Legacy VTK file of the C-alpha trace (Angstrom):
# vtk DataFile Version 3.0
C-alpha trace
ASCII
DATASET POLYDATA
POINTS 197 float
21.450 0.613 28.257
20.029 2.515 25.290
20.351 2.207 21.541
21.596 5.810 21.268
18.021 7.023 20.788
15.494 7.720 23.522
13.721 4.509 24.474
10.080 4.640 25.454
11.341 3.174 28.756
12.079 -0.551 28.404
14.769 -0.453 31.051
12.438 0.816 33.746
12.775 3.744 36.092
10.870 6.980 36.141
7.157 7.427 35.707
6.975 7.468 31.921
3.664 6.300 30.508
3.758 2.868 28.927
2.666 2.748 25.317
0.136 0.247 24.028
1.212 -1.692 20.945
-0.423 0.269 18.104
-2.110 -0.949 14.940
0.105 -0.560 11.856
-0.908 -0.745 8.213
0.902 -1.562 4.978
-0.293 -1.891 1.399
-1.412 -5.508 1.867
-1.416 -6.043 5.627
-3.028 -4.865 8.821
-0.687 -5.409 11.773
-2.566 -5.608 15.066
-1.967 -6.947 18.583
-3.073 -10.556 18.946
-5.490 -11.942 21.563
-6.516 -15.384 22.807
-9.409 -15.206 20.340
-6.789 -15.714 17.609
-5.638 -19.068 19.015
-7.444 -21.415 16.630
-6.426 -19.475 13.523
-2.809 -19.102 14.617
-2.619 -22.804 15.505
-4.089 -23.877 12.159
-2.040 -21.432 10.096
1.487 -21.513 11.546
2.140 -22.458 15.188
1.373 -26.148 14.499
3.348 -26.270 11.234
6.691 -28.087 11.657
8.084 -26.316 8.573
7.601 -22.966 10.317
8.600 -24.056 13.829
11.902 -25.634 12.780
13.252 -22.172 11.982
11.957 -20.563 15.175
13.072 -20.456 18.796
9.860 -22.070 20.008
8.620 -25.644 19.859
5.842 -26.500 17.443
2.541 -26.164 19.297
0.927 -29.538 19.888
-2.595 -28.275 20.487
-4.659 -25.096 20.525
-4.062 -24.745 24.266
-0.330 -24.260 23.593
-1.187 -21.388 21.269
-3.717 -19.994 23.722
-1.078 -19.907 26.474
1.330 -18.084 24.159
-1.365 -15.550 23.282
-2.162 -14.968 26.952
1.455 -13.871 27.346
1.051 -11.647 24.277
-2.001 -10.002 25.834
-0.120 -9.476 29.097
2.653 -7.686 27.190
0.327 -5.300 25.346
1.522 -2.336 27.417
5.095 -3.546 27.893
7.854 -1.334 26.573
10.046 -4.422 26.210
7.839 -6.092 23.608
5.812 -4.879 20.637
4.212 -7.806 18.785
1.670 -7.900 15.982
-0.412 -10.422 14.080
-0.493 -10.048 10.281
-3.962 -9.846 8.750
-4.108 -10.037 4.957
-6.371 -7.161 3.931
-7.667 -8.917 0.830
-9.065 -11.914 2.735
-9.073 -10.962 6.433
-6.942 -14.032 7.123
-4.492 -14.079 10.051
-1.276 -15.321 8.431
1.628 -14.713 10.802
3.159 -12.585 13.503
6.187 -10.402 14.141
7.546 -7.888 16.538
10.293 -6.128 18.401
11.623 -7.541 21.678
14.152 -5.652 23.770
17.397 -7.628 24.187
18.872 -6.370 27.448
22.260 -8.006 26.875
22.578 -6.133 23.563
20.774 -2.962 24.597
18.643 -2.948 21.436
15.394 -4.342 20.085
15.364 -7.557 18.063
13.123 -7.938 15.024
11.577 -11.394 14.599
8.795 -12.742 12.383
7.050 -15.948 11.348
4.644 -16.499 8.509
2.169 -19.107 7.315
3.918 -21.306 4.732
1.296 -20.610 2.060
2.478 -16.988 2.008
6.236 -17.501 1.919
8.198 -15.779 -0.870
5.534 -13.159 -1.557
7.279 -10.211 0.084
4.858 -10.096 3.014
7.447 -10.609 5.769
9.512 -7.814 4.220
6.485 -5.535 3.984
5.552 -6.112 7.630
9.150 -5.767 8.798
9.551 -2.428 7.027
6.513 -1.066 8.877
7.766 -2.396 12.211
11.250 -0.955 11.764
9.732 2.394 10.777
7.702 2.297 14.008
10.890 1.498 15.925
12.731 4.412 14.361
10.055 7.091 14.481
8.073 6.172 17.601
10.618 4.372 19.785
13.457 6.608 18.516
15.838 3.689 18.074
19.057 4.012 16.117
19.927 0.302 15.871
18.125 -3.040 15.651
19.231 -6.669 15.927
18.051 -9.571 13.794
19.095 -13.157 13.238
17.996 -16.257 11.385
18.741 -19.953 11.422
21.481 -20.772 8.913
19.170 -23.247 7.180
16.711 -20.450 6.425
18.502 -18.026 4.067
15.163 -16.579 2.909
14.874 -14.933 6.316
18.267 -13.336 5.757
16.944 -11.936 2.494
14.105 -10.277 4.412
16.569 -8.717 6.853
18.834 -7.347 4.129
15.887 -5.926 2.168
14.825 -4.024 5.279
18.338 -2.610 5.706
20.148 -5.029 8.025
23.795 -5.951 7.443
25.396 -9.279 8.321
27.702 -9.099 11.347
28.740 -12.665 12.243
27.552 -16.195 12.909
26.082 -16.985 16.305
24.034 -19.389 18.395
20.547 -19.150 19.836
19.614 -21.267 22.846
15.961 -22.200 22.790
13.347 -24.110 24.787
15.123 -23.578 28.119
18.437 -24.431 26.419
17.176 -27.836 25.221
17.881 -26.783 21.644
20.763 -24.857 20.124
20.300 -23.160 16.747
23.193 -22.006 14.582
22.378 -18.536 13.340
23.555 -15.603 11.277
23.340 -12.280 13.131
22.587 -8.880 11.615
22.488 -5.249 12.715
20.545 -2.355 11.241
22.030 1.045 12.044
19.792 4.004 11.392
21.269 6.895 9.440
20.643 10.087 11.416
19.689 11.737 8.127
16.767 9.335 7.629
LINES 1 198
197 0 1 2 3 4 5 6 7 8 9 10 11 12 13 14 15 16 17 18 19 20 21 22 23 24 25 26 27 28 29 30 31 32 33 34 35 36 37 38 39 40 41 42 43 44 45 46 47 48 49 50 51 52 53 54 55 56 57 58 59 60 61 62 63 64 65 66 67 68 69 70 71 72 73 74 75 76 77 78 79 80 81 82 83 84 85 86 87 88 89 90 91 92 93 94 95 96 97 98 99 100 101 102 103 104 105 106 107 108 109 110 111 112 113 114 115 116 117 118 119 120 121 122 123 124 125 126 127 128 129 130 131 132 133 134 135 136 137 138 139 140 141 142 143 144 145 146 147 148 149 150 151 152 153 154 155 156 157 158 159 160 161 162 163 164 165 166 167 168 169 170 171 172 173 174 175 176 177 178 179 180 181 182 183 184 185 186 187 188 189 190 191 192 193 194 195 196
């Protein structure tokens, strides 16, 4: 199933070359693929923060090994056409402050945008800035014409990010997390790309 545009090939088939997740750049951020070498910084900055994890579909990491295991899966997906994930590096300081990406949702036939950010940098427009660059990559490089996004109802600031990037609210929903141990009430959004863009 395709999002009206030509996918790089997330649904398999054919002999198309897989594309490595590229480095992206914004005014304040460098977006790059993450590696296991980032584990200690990611753990200290956001994966071990309960205020970040409570809004996400993953459990708060209890130790650096949890983060290392997650990053091993990120490394393994570097050439996957289903997943494009980046770490955010603040240009001014070189600090790794969050992550985001596009993951292909087979049941919806489109990529989902998701992001998480170190609490110190909330409400500074950085998630919006990163998301704009990622959506632009999705439109121009992956040739997508629609994207999915959602946020936990208790986190309206995330909805603000989505709407600033161009998403429109569709309906409320549910997200089953942690092998269905946890159910999050969400608000779901769609971004439809204007063919004149």
